[in-house]
N, C-alpha and C positions, 0 to 999 in steps of 0.2 A: 761419457755416459751421463744422461740426464733424463729424468722422468721416464725411466725404463727404456729409453731409446739411445742408439749410438749415433754420434755425429762425426762426420769426417769432412775435412777441408779439401777443396780442390785447388791445387796450386796453379791458378789461371789468372788471366786479366780480362774482365774483372773476376774476382775470386768467387768460388762457389762453396756452398755448404750443403752436404748430402746428409740424409737421415735414414737410418735403418731401424725398423721395428723387429726385434728378435722374436716376437710372438707371431709375426706374419709368415705366410708361406714363402718359400724361396722365390725370388723375382728381381726385377730391376730395382736399383736404389732410387729413392725419391730425392729430387733437388728441392731443398727447402728454400734456398736463396741463391740467386745468380748475380747479386749486386754488392758483394763484399768488396772491400778494398783490394787492390791488385796484389796477387801472390800471397795469400794467407799462409802462415806457417804453423804456429802453435794455436791451441784452442783450450778454453776453460769455461766453466760455468760458475756463476755466483748463486745458483739456486733458482734464479728467476730468468736470466738471460744467458745466451751463449755469447762468448766474446772471442774474437780472433785477433792475433797479432799479425799484421800484414807487412811484409818486408818492403813494400813500397813507401812506408812511412806513416801508416795510419793504423787505427784499430777499428774493428767493427763490432756492433752490438746487435744481436739477432733475437727476436722473439721466437722461441722454439715451437710455439703453437701456430703462429701465423706466417712466420718467415719475414715479417717486417724488419727491415735492416737500416741501421743508421751507422754511417761510417764517419769517424771523428778524427780530424787532424789533431796533432798535439806536438809536444816538444820531443819528437822522435826523429831519428835518421833512418834506422833500419830495425824496427821492432821484430824480435824473433820469438822469445819465450813469453808465456803469460801463465800466471797461477793465481789462485784465490786462496786467501788465508782465513776465510770465515767472516771477514769484515770488509777487506779491501782486495783489489786486484793489484798485482805487481807485474811489470813488463820489463824485459831486458832489451837493451838497445845494442845491437851487434856492431860496435865500432871500437876503434882504438880508444883506450881510456873509457871503457864502456860504463854504462849506468844501469841501475835498477830503479825503476820509477814506480811509485805508489799512486794508485788512482782511487778516486772516490766512486760512488755508485753511478755517477753520470759520466765517468770516463775522464774527468779532469785530473791532471797531475798535481798532487798535493805534497809530494816529497821525492827527492832524488838522492840515491846512494851511489857513490862511485865504487865500482867493483874492479875486476881485472879486465884485460884486453879481450875483446870479442866474446862477451858473455852469451851463452846459448840457452839451454832449456832447463829451468829451475824446478825445484819441488819444495813443497811445504811439509814439515814434519809435525805440525801441531804447535810448534813454538818458533822455529827458525825457517828461513828460506835458504836453500842451498843452491848456489849459482856456479855452475861450471864455466870457467873462463878458458875458451879454446886457445886464445892467443898467448896466455901467460902460464899455461899448465898449472892452474890453481883452481881451488874452489873457495868462493867467498860465502861465509855463513853470516846471514843477516837476521837479527831479531825482529820478527814481524811487529811486535808491540810498539816499537819506537824507531825502527830503522837503524839501530846501532849495529856496527860490524862486530860480531862475536869473535871471529877468527878468519884468517886467510890460510887455507890448508895447501901445502905443497908436498911433493914426494908421494909415497904410497902408490907409485905406478902412474901418476897422472901424466898424460901425454896426449895433447889435443883433446881434452875432455869435452863431451858433447851434451849428455843428458844425465840428470839426476833422478833417482826413483827412491821411494820409501815404502817399506813393507810393514811398518808399525814398530820396528826395532832397529833396522839397519838402513843406512843410506848407501845406495849403489850408484856409481858413476861410470859411464861408458867412456873408454879412451880409444878414439879412432886411430890415433897415431901409434898406440902401443899394442893394438890387438889384444886388449885386456879390459877388465873392469876392476875398479877400486871399491873397497868396502870400509865403512866406518860405523861405529855405534852412534846412533843419533843423540843419545842422552848426554854423553860426555865427550863426543868428537874423537874418541879413541880409534886409531886406524886398526882395522882387522887384517888387511892384507890385500894383495893384488892377485888376480886370477886370470890366466890366459883364456882367450876364447878361440885360439887357433891362428895359424899363420894366414895372413892376408884376409882375415875375416872382417876387419874394420867395423867393430860394434858401433852402433849409432843410437837408435831409440831404446828405451827401457821403461817398463812399468811393473807393478806388482799386483797379483791377485789376492794378496793377503797371506799366501803360503809360499809361492815361488816368485822370483823375478823372471820376466820374459824380455829377451834382448834380440833386437833385429841386427843381423849381420849382413851389411850391405855388400861386402866383398864376395860373399858366397851365396847370397840370396836365400838365407836361412833364418829361421826363428829358433833361438836357443832358450832352454829353460835352465835357470840357475837356482 
């Protein structure tokens, strides 16, 4: 969501960016750009531009008003997740011995933090970036201010973790391998518990509306409220 509009990536080659205006009457979505890097996965905004992590090895920068698109190569193999911390963008590279890379406003890599294997979709809680590592069943907590690793969390039900979400108090992580979600207090990293989403639900994406978490269950094609 940016400037009152909803932006959605199309996982195509070349990649596409669609825009939805919630104030408009129902109708076909508008293609804002059809020239993103191949197979865009995650999406973020820095308040001025829309940015996508493209699994083909690039990131794209899109003007939300004009659709003008710049696709930037970088020190990436398979960028998957992208998040903005209020000052910089951070991108996860989905490889063994994965990395979280900090970008400046032009998309240049200015810092690299080694996290767990196959890092996926991170979230920023106002101080730290939480990175689920699918291949190592862990979550790496990285301090955004300087890139220092605060903790590497294991246990608490982590099993092929995919995405982290933040509701202002808690961090929720989806576990596709465990058919559950894991919960921590963001302030002190205290584990709250593990909660089942049901047999063969394979929870994947997650976000918060400030009151509830919403979780996509790809195994059953459902949306769950937590």
